[in-house]
MDTraj code that builds the backbone (N, CA, C; nanometers):
import mdtraj as md
import numpy as np

residues = "MET LYS PHE MET ARG LYS ILE ILE THR ALA LEU VAL VAL LEU ALA THR LEU ALA VAL GLY MET LEU PHE ALA LEU GLN ASN LYS THR ALA VAL PRO LEU ASP MET LEU VAL TYR THR PHE GLU PRO ARG SER VAL ALA LEU TRP VAL LEU ILE ALA PHE ALA ILE GLY GLY LEU LEU GLY MET LEU ALA CYS SER THR ILE VAL LEU ARG GLN ARG ALA SER LEU GLY ALA ALA ARG ARG ARG LEU GLU LYS SER ARG ALA GLU VAL GLY ARG LEU ARG ASP THR PRO THR GLU VAL SER THR SER".split()
xyz = np.array([
    [1.5765, -0.6376, -2.1801],
    [1.5588, -0.5613, -2.0974],
    [1.4177, -0.4950, -2.0797],
    [1.3716, -0.4587, -2.1771],
    [1.2184, -0.3854, -2.1712],
    [1.1291, -0.5220, -2.1213],
    [1.1586, -0.6710, -2.1740],
    [1.0759, -0.7229, -2.1556],
    [1.0829, -0.8083, -1.9976],
    [1.2161, -0.7912, -1.9430],
    [1.2358, -0.8114, -1.8043],
    [1.1612, -0.7149, -1.7090],
    [1.1907, -0.5742, -1.7698],
    [1.0870, -0.4566, -1.6724],
    [0.9328, -0.4710, -1.6836],
    [0.8721, -0.5562, -1.7951],
    [0.7587, -0.5671, -1.7974],
    [0.7066, -0.6809, -1.7269],
    [0.7930, -0.7881, -1.7205],
    [0.7555, -0.9071, -1.6358],
    [0.7760, -0.8466, -1.4671],
    [0.8477, -0.7795, -1.4249],
    [0.8641, -0.7259, -1.3231],
    [0.7547, -0.6273, -1.2622],
    [0.7354, -0.5564, -1.3648],
    [0.5980, -0.4767, -1.3411],
    [0.4539, -0.5291, -1.3417],
    [0.4743, -0.6610, -1.4228],
    [0.3375, -0.7488, -1.4027],
    [0.3198, -0.8122, -1.2853],
    [0.4271, -0.8549, -1.2423],
    [0.4571, -0.9416, -1.1139],
    [0.4296, -0.8187, -0.9761],
    [0.4708, -0.7113, -0.9860],
    [0.4397, -0.6321, -0.8533],
    [0.2847, -0.5793, -0.8607],
    [0.2520, -0.5742, -0.9936],
    [0.0965, -0.5355, -0.9910],
    [-0.0171, -0.6313, -0.9525],
    [0.0308, -0.7727, -0.9916],
    [-0.0459, -0.8690, -0.9283],
    [-0.0542, -0.8998, -0.7892],
    [0.0983, -0.8801, -0.7498],
    [0.0931, -0.9145, -0.6183],
    [0.0452, -0.7949, -0.4962],
    [0.0208, -0.6515, -0.5673],
    [-0.0311, -0.5624, -0.4964],
    [-0.1614, -0.5941, -0.5054],
    [-0.2417, -0.6379, -0.5844],
    [-0.3797, -0.6888, -0.6205],
    [-0.4077, -0.7827, -0.5490],
    [-0.3160, -0.9089, -0.5133],
    [-0.3260, -1.0057, -0.4182],
    [-0.3510, -0.9572, -0.2811],
    [-0.2521, -0.8845, -0.2306],
    [-0.2198, -0.8337, -0.0976],
    [-0.3944, -0.7425, -0.0806],
    [-0.4209, -0.6640, -0.1811],
    [-0.5276, -0.6105, -0.1657],
    [-0.6525, -0.6728, -0.1261],
    [-0.6656, -0.7867, -0.1907],
    [-0.7883, -0.8490, -0.2148],
    [-0.8003, -0.9354, -0.0435],
    [-0.6559, -0.9898, -0.0125],
    [-0.6352, -1.0466, 0.0950],
    [-0.6994, -0.9412, 0.2482],
    [-0.6481, -0.8381, 0.2066],
    [-0.6659, -0.7243, 0.3243],
    [-0.8441, -0.6771, 0.3255],
    [-0.8940, -0.6838, 0.1795],
    [-1.0227, -0.6394, 0.1969],
    [-1.1043, -0.7556, 0.2636],
    [-1.0770, -0.8858, 0.2388],
    [-1.1170, -1.0051, 0.2930],
    [-1.1033, -1.0285, 0.4395],
    [-1.0180, -0.9632, 0.4791],
    [-0.9737, -0.9744, 0.6436],
    [-1.0486, -0.8915, 0.7197],
    [-1.0596, -0.7604, 0.6680],
    [-1.1085, -0.6374, 0.7221],
    [-1.2520, -0.5606, 0.6661],
    [-1.3389, -0.6639, 0.7090],
    [-1.5002, -0.6517, 0.6601],
    [-1.5751, -0.5447, 0.7572],
    [-1.5397, -0.5261, 0.8862],
    [-1.6173, -0.4381, 0.9601],
    [-1.6374, -0.2920, 0.9109],
    [-1.7691, -0.2393, 0.9334],
    [-1.8126, -0.1267, 0.8518],
    [-1.8032, -0.0307, 0.9579],
    [-1.7558, 0.0643, 0.8929],
    [-1.7229, 0.2201, 1.0074],
    [-1.7695, 0.3259, 0.8974],
    [-1.8083, 0.4180, 0.9659],
    [-1.8441, 0.5575, 0.8987],
    [-1.7343, 0.6294, 0.8755],
    [-1.6839, 0.7207, 0.7763],
    [-1.5817, 0.8304, 0.7647],
    [-1.6329, 0.9516, 0.7951],
    [-1.5669, 1.0203, 0.8831],
    [-1.6520, 1.1466, 0.9496],
    [-1.5104, 1.2487, 0.8778],
    [-1.5619, 1.3243, 0.7970],
    [-1.4522, 1.4418, 0.6975],
    [-1.4808, 1.5480, 0.7635],
    [-1.5247, 1.5938, 0.8679],
    [-1.5582, 1.7200, 0.9585],
    [-1.6702, 1.7773, 0.9195],
    [-1.6977, 1.7903, 0.7815],
    [-1.8242, 1.8474, 0.7020],
    [-1.9241, 1.7418, 0.6779],
    [-1.8753, 1.6331, 0.6139],
    [-1.9522, 1.5327, 0.6059],
    [-1.9473, 1.3948, 0.6459],
    [-2.0081, 1.3209, 0.6988],
    [-1.9846, 1.2015, 0.6994],
    [-2.0461, 1.0883, 0.6007],
    [-1.9491, 0.9797, 0.5564],
    [-2.0005, 0.8977, 0.4870],
    [-2.0508, 0.7665, 0.5438],
    [-2.1402, 0.7432, 0.4270],
    [-2.2145, 0.5993, 0.5108],
    [-2.1106, 0.5090, 0.5646],
    [-2.1484, 0.4020, 0.6535],
    [-2.0249, 0.2792, 0.6729],
    [-2.0304, 0.2064, 0.5692],
    [-1.9004, 0.1937, 0.5651],
    [-1.8482, 0.0954, 0.4749],
    [-1.7150, 0.0141, 0.5409],
    [-1.6691, -0.0779, 0.4722],
    [-1.5596, -0.1748, 0.5310],
    [-1.4340, -0.1173, 0.5607],
    [-1.3475, -0.1055, 0.6782],
    [-1.2562, -0.0462, 0.6856],
    [-1.1304, -0.0732, 0.5786],
    [-1.1424, -0.1837, 0.4853],
    [-1.0569, -0.2229, 0.3886],
    [-1.0798, -0.1048, 0.2718],
    [-1.2177, -0.0995, 0.2294],
    [-1.2528, 0.0125, 0.1367],
    [-1.1913, 0.1411, 0.1624],
    [-1.2084, 0.2238, 0.2948],
    [-1.1622, 0.3026, 0.3203],
    [-1.0043, 0.3403, 0.2994],
    [-0.9151, 0.2544, 0.3231],
    [-0.7532, 0.2168, 0.3316],
    [-0.7477, 0.2028, 0.1896],
    [-0.8089, 0.1168, 0.1110],
    [-0.7475, 0.1407, -0.0163],
    [-0.7940, 0.2528, -0.1000],
    [-0.9228, 0.3136, -0.0583],
    [-0.9408, 0.4344, -0.1546],
    [-0.8314, 0.5484, -0.1095],
    [-0.7909, 0.5358, 0.0252],
    [-0.6832, 0.6532, 0.0570],
    [-0.5737, 0.6126, 0.0273],
    [-0.5216, 0.4776, -0.0052],
    [-0.4166, 0.4208, -0.0830],
    [-0.4068, 0.4675, -0.2113],
    [-0.5152, 0.4605, -0.2977],
    [-0.5274, 0.5031, -0.4484],
    [-0.5364, 0.6457, -0.4425],
    [-0.5944, 0.7290, -0.3816],
    [-0.6117, 0.8663, -0.3908],
    [-0.4411, 0.9305, -0.3712],
    [-0.3944, 0.8668, -0.2840],
    [-0.2475, 0.9327, -0.2296],
    [-0.1510, 0.8687, -0.3614],
    [-0.1694, 0.7780, -0.3918],
    [-0.0851, 0.7319, -0.5242],
    [-0.1223, 0.8274, -0.6422],
    [-0.2272, 0.8681, -0.6746],
    [-0.2858, 0.9364, -0.7981],
    [-0.2212, 1.0816, -0.7464],
    [-0.2433, 1.1381, -0.6268],
    [-0.1841, 1.2582, -0.5950],
    [-0.0023, 1.2684, -0.6164],
    [0.0240, 1.1549, -0.5618],
    [0.1955, 1.1538, -0.5818],
    [0.2156, 1.1361, -0.7174],
    [0.1579, 1.0581, -0.8174],
    [0.1743, 1.0795, -0.9562],
    [0.1470, 1.2296, -1.0206],
    [0.0688, 1.2750, -0.9575],
    [0.0286, 1.4206, -1.0057],
    [0.1575, 1.5082, -0.9925],
    [0.1960, 1.5047, -0.8466],
    [0.2971, 1.6040, -0.8164],
    [0.4116, 1.5669, -0.8732],
    [0.4419, 1.4462, -0.8796],
    [0.5860, 1.3912, -0.9648],
    [0.5702, 1.4362, -1.1162],
    [0.4501, 1.4388, -1.1946],
    [0.4340, 1.4637, -1.3291],
    [0.4584, 1.6307, -1.3393],
    [0.4315, 1.6791, -1.2503],
    [0.4667, 1.8560, -1.2410],
    [0.6080, 1.8872, -1.2392],
    [0.6609, 1.8069, -1.1398],
    [0.8015, 1.8240, -1.1527],
    [0.8679, 1.7667, -1.2726],
    [0.8346, 1.6483, -1.3087],
    [0.9009, 1.6218, -1.4487],
    [0.8714, 1.7276, -1.5948],
    [0.7663, 1.7509, -1.5885],
    [0.7581, 1.8239, -1.6711],
    [0.8218, 1.9830, -1.6854],
    [0.8193, 2.0346, -1.5667],
    [0.9210, 2.1323, -1.5523],
    [1.0922, 2.1108, -1.5602],
    [1.0991, 1.9977, -1.5169],
    [1.2345, 1.9846, -1.5664],
    [1.2853, 1.9690, -1.7300],
    [1.1799, 1.8972, -1.7811],
    [1.1968, 1.8570, -1.9328],
    [1.1610, 2.0371, -2.0166],
    [1.0735, 2.1259, -1.9680],
    [1.1006, 2.2404, -1.9955],
    [1.2245, 2.3274, -2.0019],
    [1.2940, 2.3163, -1.8900],
    [1.4028, 2.3565, -1.8307],
    [1.5110, 2.2942, -1.9097],
    [1.5319, 2.1604, -1.9305],
    [1.6213, 2.0915, -2.0434],
    [1.6020, 2.1378, -2.1655],
    [1.4631, 2.1545, -2.2367],
    [1.4549, 2.2271, -2.3608],
    [1.5385, 2.3571, -2.3632],
    [1.4801, 2.4129, -2.2473],
    [1.5517, 2.5492, -2.2937],
    [1.7204, 2.5491, -2.2717],
    [1.7564, 2.4743, -2.2209],
    [1.9315, 2.4488, -2.1791],
    [1.9791, 2.4300, -2.3284],
    [1.8918, 2.3161, -2.3877],
    [1.9456, 2.2712, -2.5181],
    [1.9129, 2.3367, -2.6204],
    [1.8376, 2.4628, -2.6160],
    [1.8162, 2.5707, -2.7297],
    [1.9596, 2.6616, -2.7025],
    [1.9633, 2.6942, -2.5706],
    [2.0904, 2.8054, -2.5464],
    [2.2207, 2.7038, -2.6123],
    [2.2389, 2.5916, -2.5941],
    [2.3398, 2.5078, -2.6246],
    [2.3598, 2.5125, -2.7882],
    [2.2477, 2.4866, -2.8477],
    [2.2702, 2.4934, -2.9767],
    [2.2874, 2.6345, -3.0586],
    [2.2117, 2.7231, -2.9718],
    [2.2752, 2.8759, -3.0283],
    [2.4051, 2.9247, -2.9782],
    [2.4637, 2.8582, -2.8820],
    [2.6105, 2.8751, -2.8471],
    [2.7220, 2.7962, -2.9516],
    [2.6613, 2.6824, -2.9878],
    [2.7298, 2.5988, -3.0772],
    [2.7423, 2.6720, -3.2224],
    [2.6162, 2.7410, -3.2749],
    [2.6116, 2.7792, -3.3823],
    [2.6936, 2.8915, -3.3730],
    [2.7046, 2.9959, -3.2652],
    [2.7998, 3.1172, -3.2587],
    [2.9338, 3.0597, -3.2717],
    [2.9737, 2.9575, -3.1990],
    [3.1179, 2.9238, -3.2055],
    [3.1506, 2.8986, -3.3652],
    [3.0564, 2.8162, -3.4474],
    [3.1062, 2.7845, -3.5615],
    [3.1056, 2.8667, -3.6744],
    [3.0538, 2.9860, -3.6612],
    [3.0340, 3.1101, -3.7365],
    [3.1332, 3.1673, -3.6775],
    [3.1888, 3.2023, -3.5421],
    [3.3426, 3.2620, -3.5091],
    [3.4282, 3.1904, -3.5635],
    [3.4369, 3.0521, -3.5857],
    [3.5450, 2.9861, -3.6399],
    [3.5733, 2.9994, -3.7841],
    [3.4518, 3.0156, -3.8599],
    [3.4501, 3.0565, -3.9967],
    [3.4949, 3.1483, -4.0390],
    [3.4997, 3.2520, -3.9627],
    [3.5150, 3.4130, -4.0172],
    [3.6765, 3.4296, -3.9672],
    [3.7206, 3.4698, -4.1046],
    [3.8485, 3.4811, -4.1213],
    [3.9016, 3.5874, -4.0177],
    [4.0017, 3.5808, -3.9650],
    [4.0607, 3.7104, -3.8561],
    [4.1984, 3.7677, -3.9500],
    [4.2068, 3.8985, -3.9031],
    [4.3156, 3.9521, -3.9705],
    [4.4346, 3.9649, -3.8726],
    [4.5447, 3.9331, -3.9427],
    [4.6666, 3.9443, -3.8546],
    [4.7328, 4.0683, -3.8880],
    [4.7458, 4.1327, -3.7451],
    [4.7946, 4.2609, -3.7953],
    [4.9453, 4.2418, -3.7684],
    [5.0443, 4.3298, -3.8718],
    [5.1750, 4.2898, -3.8811],
    [5.2438, 4.4239, -3.8144],
    [5.3166, 4.4578, -3.7396],
    [5.3505, 4.5825, -3.6699],
    [5.5144, 4.5593, -3.6686],
])
top = md.Topology()
chain = top.add_chain()
for i, resn in enumerate(residues, 1):
    res = top.add_residue(resn, chain, resSeq=i)
    for name in ("N", "CA", "C"):
        top.add_atom(name, md.element.get_by_symbol(name[0]), res)
traj = md.Trajectory(xyz[None], top)
C-alpha cells in the first residue's frame, strides 16, 4: 500500500509540474504586479500565478500543521488522563473492601 501511495504521489507531482510548465509556456506576456505599496517589475503572467499558487500552498500547509499540532497535543493530554484513570481503577480493584455484616 505504501508503494502504491508513493507511485500516485509521484504521478501527481509530475502532472502538476507538466501543467505548470505548459501554463508558463503559453502565458509569456510580461505584466507588472502592483501591491498598493510597491510595484514589482514586469514578469510573465505565468510566473505571478505560479508564485501565488506556491505561496497559497505553503500558507495552507502552515495553517493545517498548526491545527494538527494542536490536535496532537490534545490527544496526548487525553491519553495521559486515560492512563491516570486506568491506574486509579486498577488500584481500586486491588484494594480489598470490608463487608459489613449486620
